[in-house]
C-alpha positions as CSV (number, residue, x, y, z in Angstrom):
1,M,0.0,0.0,0.0
2,S,1.3,3.4,-0.9
3,K,1.8,5.5,2.2
4,K,1.4,8.8,0.3
5,N,-2.1,8.3,-1.1
6,G,-3.6,5.1,0.4
7,V,-3.7,3.2,-2.9
8,E,-3.6,-0.6,-2.2
9,N,-2.2,-2.1,-5.5
10,K,0.3,-1.4,-8.1
11,S,-2.2,-1.2,-11.0
12,T,-4.3,1.4,-9.2
13,E,-1.2,3.3,-8.3
14,L,0.0,3.4,-11.9
15,F,-3.5,4.3,-13.1
16,L,-3.8,7.1,-10.5
17,D,-0.4,8.5,-11.5
18,L,-1.4,8.6,-15.2
19,A,-4.8,10.1,-14.3
20,M,-3.3,12.9,-12.2
21,R,-0.9,13.8,-14.9
22,S,-3.7,13.7,-17.5
23,F,-5.9,15.8,-15.2
24,E,-3.2,18.5,-14.9
25,A,-2.4,18.6,-18.6
26,S,-6.1,18.7,-19.5
27,W,-6.9,21.4,-16.9
28,E,-4.0,23.6,-18.1
29,F,-5.1,23.3,-21.7
30,F,-8.7,24.0,-20.6
31,Q,-7.5,27.1,-18.8
32,E,-5.5,28.3,-21.8
33,V,-8.6,28.0,-24.1
34,N,-11.2,29.2,-21.6
35,G,-9.4,31.7,-19.4
36,E,-8.0,31.4,-15.9
37,S,-11.4,30.9,-14.2
38,I,-11.5,28.3,-11.4
39,E,-15.3,28.5,-11.0
40,L,-15.8,25.2,-12.8
41,L,-13.9,23.3,-10.1
42,D,-16.9,24.0,-7.9
43,D,-19.4,22.8,-10.5
44,P,-20.2,19.1,-9.7
45,D,-21.7,18.5,-13.1
46,F,-18.7,19.8,-15.0
47,M,-16.2,18.1,-12.7
48,S,-18.0,14.7,-12.9
49,L,-17.8,14.8,-16.7
50,F,-14.2,16.1,-16.6
51,I,-13.1,13.3,-14.3
52,M,-15.0,10.7,-16.3
53,Y,-13.3,11.9,-19.4
54,I,-9.8,11.5,-17.7
55,I,-10.6,8.0,-16.4
56,D,-12.0,6.9,-19.8
57,H,-8.9,8.2,-21.6
58,I,-6.6,6.3,-19.2
59,Q,-8.7,3.1,-19.3
60,N,-8.6,3.1,-23.1
61,N,-4.8,3.5,-23.2
62,F,-3.6,2.0,-19.9
63,E,-1.6,-0.8,-21.4
64,R,0.0,1.4,-24.0
65,F,0.9,4.1,-21.4
66,T,2.3,1.8,-18.8
67,T,4.4,-0.1,-21.5
68,Q,5.8,3.2,-22.8
69,E,6.9,4.1,-19.3
70,G,8.5,0.6,-18.7
71,N,5.8,-0.5,-16.2
72,S,3.1,-3.1,-16.3
73,G,-0.3,-3.2,-14.7
74,D,-3.6,-5.0,-15.0
75,I,-6.6,-2.8,-15.9
76,D,-8.9,-5.4,-14.2
77,E,-7.1,-4.7,-10.9
78,V,-7.7,-0.9,-11.0
79,N,-10.0,0.4,-8.3
80,V,-11.7,3.1,-10.5
81,E,-13.9,4.4,-7.7
82,Q,-10.8,5.1,-5.6
83,V,-9.1,6.8,-8.5
84,A,-12.2,9.0,-9.1
85,E,-12.2,10.0,-5.4
86,M,-8.5,10.8,-5.4
87,L,-8.9,12.9,-8.5
88,V,-11.7,15.0,-6.8
89,R,-9.2,15.6,-3.9
90,Y,-6.4,16.3,-6.4
91,S,-8.6,18.9,-8.1
92,D,-8.6,21.0,-4.9
93,G,-5.0,21.8,-5.5
94,F,-5.9,23.7,-8.6
95,R,-7.8,26.4,-6.7
96,K,-5.6,29.5,-6.7
C-alpha cells in the first residue's frame, strides 16, 4: 500500500499517477482555451464529466501508457472508484 495516497495495489497506483498527470495537462489546456477561471472546479456536473473523461482516456490507453513508461499493470485490478475519489481531492490543488 502506498503511504502517500492510500492506494492498495500497483495497477491502481499506476492508473492514478497517469490520471493525475492527464488531469493536470487537460486542466492547463482548458485554462488556456477558456481563461483562468476556477469556478468550474466547484461545478459538480462539470467536474464529474471532466473526471469521467480523464478516467475513460486512461482506461482506453492503460496498457500502452504503462508499457511506454516501462511499467506493467492489469486494468482489471484498478479500483476506478478510488481513482475518481483521489482525482476529486487532487482537483482541490488547482484552486488559486
